C-alpha positions in Angstrom: -17.4 4.7 -3.3 -18.4 2.1 -0.8 -18.2 -1.4 -2.0 -21.5 -3.3 -2.4 -22.2 -6.4 -0.4 -22.4 -9.9 -2.0 -24.3 -9.5 -5.3 -26.6 -12.5 -5.1 -28.4 -10.8 -2.2 -29.4 -7.9 -4.4 -29.8 -9.0 -7.9 -32.5 -11.5 -7.4 -34.3 -14.3 -9.2 -34.6 -12.8 -12.7 -31.3 -11.1 -12.6 -29.4 -14.0 -14.2 -28.1 -13.1 -17.6 -28.9 -16.4 -19.4 -32.0 -18.4 -20.1 -30.9 -21.6 -18.5 -32.1 -22.8 -15.1 -28.7 -24.2 -14.1 -27.3 -22.8 -10.9 -24.8 -19.9 -11.3 -21.2 -20.4 -10.2 -20.2 -20.0 -6.6 -20.5 -16.4 -5.3 -17.5 -14.1 -5.8 -16.7 -10.7 -4.5 -19.4 -8.3 -5.7 -18.9 -6.8 -9.2 -20.9 -3.8 -8.2 -20.2 -0.6 -6.3 -23.0 1.6 -5.0 -23.4 5.1 -6.3 -22.5 7.3 -3.3 -24.5 10.4 -4.0 -28.3 10.9 -4.1 -29.4 12.3 -7.4 -30.9 15.7 -7.3 -33.0 16.4 -10.3 -34.3 19.9 -10.9 -36.8 20.6 -8.2 -40.4 20.6 -9.5 -43.0 23.2 -8.5 -45.1 20.6 -6.8 -43.2 17.3 -6.0 -45.5 14.3 -6.3 -43.8 11.5 -4.4 -42.5 11.8 -0.9 -39.3 10.2 0.3 -37.5 9.8 3.6 -33.7 9.5 4.0 -33.0 7.6 7.2 -30.7 9.6 9.4 -30.2 7.1 12.3 -30.7 3.5 13.2 -34.3 2.8 13.6 -37.0 0.1 13.7 -39.4 -0.9 11.0 -42.8 -1.6 12.5 -45.8 -3.5 11.2 -48.0 -0.5 12.3 -47.5 2.8 14.1 -45.9 2.0 17.4 -46.5 -1.7 16.8 -44.4 -4.8 16.5 -40.8 -4.4 15.2 -40.3 -6.4 12.0 -36.7 -5.3 11.2 -34.1 -2.8 12.2 -32.3 -0.6 9.6 -29.4 1.8 9.5 -28.6 4.9 7.4 -27.1 2.7 4.6 -28.4 -0.2 2.6 -26.6 -3.5 2.5 -24.9 -2.3 -0.7 -23.6 1.0 0.7 -26.2 3.4 -0.7 -27.8 6.1 1.4 -31.1 4.6 2.7 -33.9 6.5 1.0 -37.4 5.1 1.4 -40.5 5.8 -0.6 -43.2 7.3 1.7 -46.8 6.4 1.0 -48.5 7.9 4.0 -48.3 9.5 7.5 -50.1 9.1 10.8 -49.0 11.6 13.4 -45.3 11.1 14.1 -45.1 7.9 12.0 -44.3 7.5 8.3 -45.6 4.6 6.2 -42.8 3.5 3.9 -41.8 1.0 1.3 -38.8 -1.1 2.5 -37.1 -4.1 1.0 -37.3 -5.8 4.4 -41.0 -6.2 4.0 -42.9 -8.6 1.6 -44.3 -7.2 -1.7 -47.3 -5.0 -1.0 -46.7 -4.8 2.8 -45.8 -1.4 4.2 -43.6 -0.6 7.1 -43.7 2.3 9.6 -40.9 4.3 10.9 -40.7 7.2 13.3 -40.6 10.5 11.4 -37.9 11.8 13.7 -35.5 9.1 12.3 -35.6 10.5 8.8 -35.3 13.6 6.7 -38.3 14.1 4.4 -37.8 14.9 0.8 -39.7 14.5 -2.5 -39.2 13.7 -6.2 -41.4 14.1 -9.2 -39.6 11.2 -11.1 -41.3 7.8 -11.3 -40.9 4.6 -13.3 -43.8 2.8 -14.9 -43.4 -0.7 -16.3 -46.0 -2.3 -18.5 -45.2 -6.0 -18.3 -47.3 -7.2 -21.2 -45.8 -4.5 -23.5 -42.4 -5.1 -22.1 -41.9 -1.3 -21.8 -40.5 0.9 -19.2 -41.4 4.6 -19.0 -39.6 7.3 -17.0 -41.8 10.3 -16.1 -41.2 13.6 -14.5 -44.6 14.5 -13.1 -46.9 13.7 -16.0 -44.2 14.4 -18.7 -42.6 11.4 -20.3 -38.8 11.6 -20.2 -38.1 8.3 -22.0 -39.8 5.1 -23.1 -37.6 2.0 -23.5 -38.0 -1.7 -24.1 -37.1 -4.2 -21.3 -36.9 -7.9 -21.0 -39.3 -9.3 -18.4 -39.8 -12.5 -16.4 -40.6 -15.6 -18.4 -43.5 -18.0 -17.9 -43.2 -19.6 -14.5 -41.1 -16.7 -13.1 -43.0 -13.6 -14.1 -42.0 -10.1 -13.0 -44.0 -9.3 -9.8 -46.7 -6.6 -10.1 -47.2 -3.7 -7.6 -45.6 -0.6 -6.3 -42.0 -0.6 -5.3 -39.2 1.9 -4.8 -35.6 2.4 -6.0 -33.2 1.3 -3.2 -29.8 1.4 -4.9 -28.0 2.4 -8.1 -25.0 0.1 -8.7 -22.1 0.4 -11.1 -20.4 -2.8 -12.3 -16.7 -3.3 -11.5 -16.3 -6.0 -14.1 -16.2 -5.7 -17.9 -17.7 -9.2 -18.2 -20.6 -8.7 -15.8 -23.7 -10.6 -16.7 -25.6 -7.6 -15.3 -24.0 -5.2 -17.8 -22.8 -1.8 -16.9 -25.1 -1.2 -13.9 -28.3 -1.9 -12.1 -31.1 0.0 -10.4 -32.1 -2.2 -7.5 -35.7 -2.2 -6.3 -37.4 -2.9 -3.0 -39.5 -5.8 -4.5 -39.0 -9.6 -4.3 -39.5 -12.4 -6.7 -42.0 -14.7 -5.0 -41.8 -17.5 -7.7 -38.3 -18.7 -7.3 -36.9 -21.7 -9.1 -36.3 -24.7 -6.8 -32.7 -24.6 -5.6 -32.1 -21.1 -6.9 -29.3 -19.7 -4.7 -29.2 -16.1 -6.0 -31.6 -14.4 -3.7 -35.0 -12.8 -4.5 -34.5 -9.1 -4.9 -35.7 -7.4 -8.1 -33.7 -4.9 -10.3 -33.6 -3.2 -13.6 -30.2 -4.0 -15.0 -28.1 -4.2 -18.1 -27.1 -7.3 -20.0 -24.3 -8.4 -22.4 -27.1 -10.1 -24.4 -29.0 -7.1 -25.6 -30.9 -9.2 -28.1 -32.9 -10.5 -25.2 -34.3 -7.0 -24.4 -37.9 -6.9 -25.3 -38.4 -10.6 -24.6 -40.1 -12.5 -21.7 -36.9 -14.4 -20.8 -35.6 -13.5 -17.3 -36.2 -15.0 -13.9 -38.1 -11.9 -12.8 -35.8 -8.9 -13.2 -36.0 -6.3 -16.0 -33.2 -6.1 -18.5 -32.4 -2.9 -20.5 -29.8 -1.8 -23.1 -26.6 -0.1 -21.9 -27.5 3.3 -23.2 -30.9 3.1 -21.5 -29.4 2.0 -18.2 -27.0 4.9 -18.3 -30.0 7.2 -18.6 -31.8 5.5 -15.7 -28.7 5.9 -13.5 -28.6 9.6 -14.2 -32.3 10.4 -14.1 -33.9 8.2 -11.3 -33.2 9.1 -7.7 -33.2 6.8 -4.7 -36.6 6.4 -3.2 -38.4 7.0 -6.5 -41.6 5.0 -7.0 -41.7 2.1 -9.4 -45.1 0.9 -10.6 -45.3 -2.5 -12.4 -48.6 -3.4 -14.0 -49.7 -6.4 -16.1 
């Protein structure tokens, strides 16, 4: 497996394991490693959600053929295959969800720079009920409780996509066994917070916090539920977070 990059870049505001606002200790080598393979769930008769696996270095653009906003490669910063959620197409251009863009802002890539795919698996998160639902098409695979962002650092709403599935390399990790990193960002950071702004669904050594509004924005789940998510949810799968 490829080693992940520095953890604070991925596991954003809300991914801290404790309730306190004190700054975490100085960064250490990442306790996570990216899952190398792309999950291949049983193929549905009519896939619902399009994906694009990037096959060469390419530019993210603000609109088809427009201004370049970022450049990406075939791997994420954490070593995972780069699989983007696709939300539309215009000629030879794909509209995609990418972590390099702000929440709710799409990017465009050349269709020739990616291999199209599809999945019928999606994640739906109800923030007020503090519940995560995994679906295959319209069928519910699992409903599970999650901790959500507390007052002042609420979990952002919107449509995102799964970018990475990361296993912990440390028994004492504050992120539990593993994490499903998302394309979204926490826009309400604590002043002085050094941990980055990326969102994730991750484990926790404090499973009593699951079901509470207690985090800095990320979602926390129990170990057994995280193991299921790691198996069932492919890269590029859509994630819908509603109030």
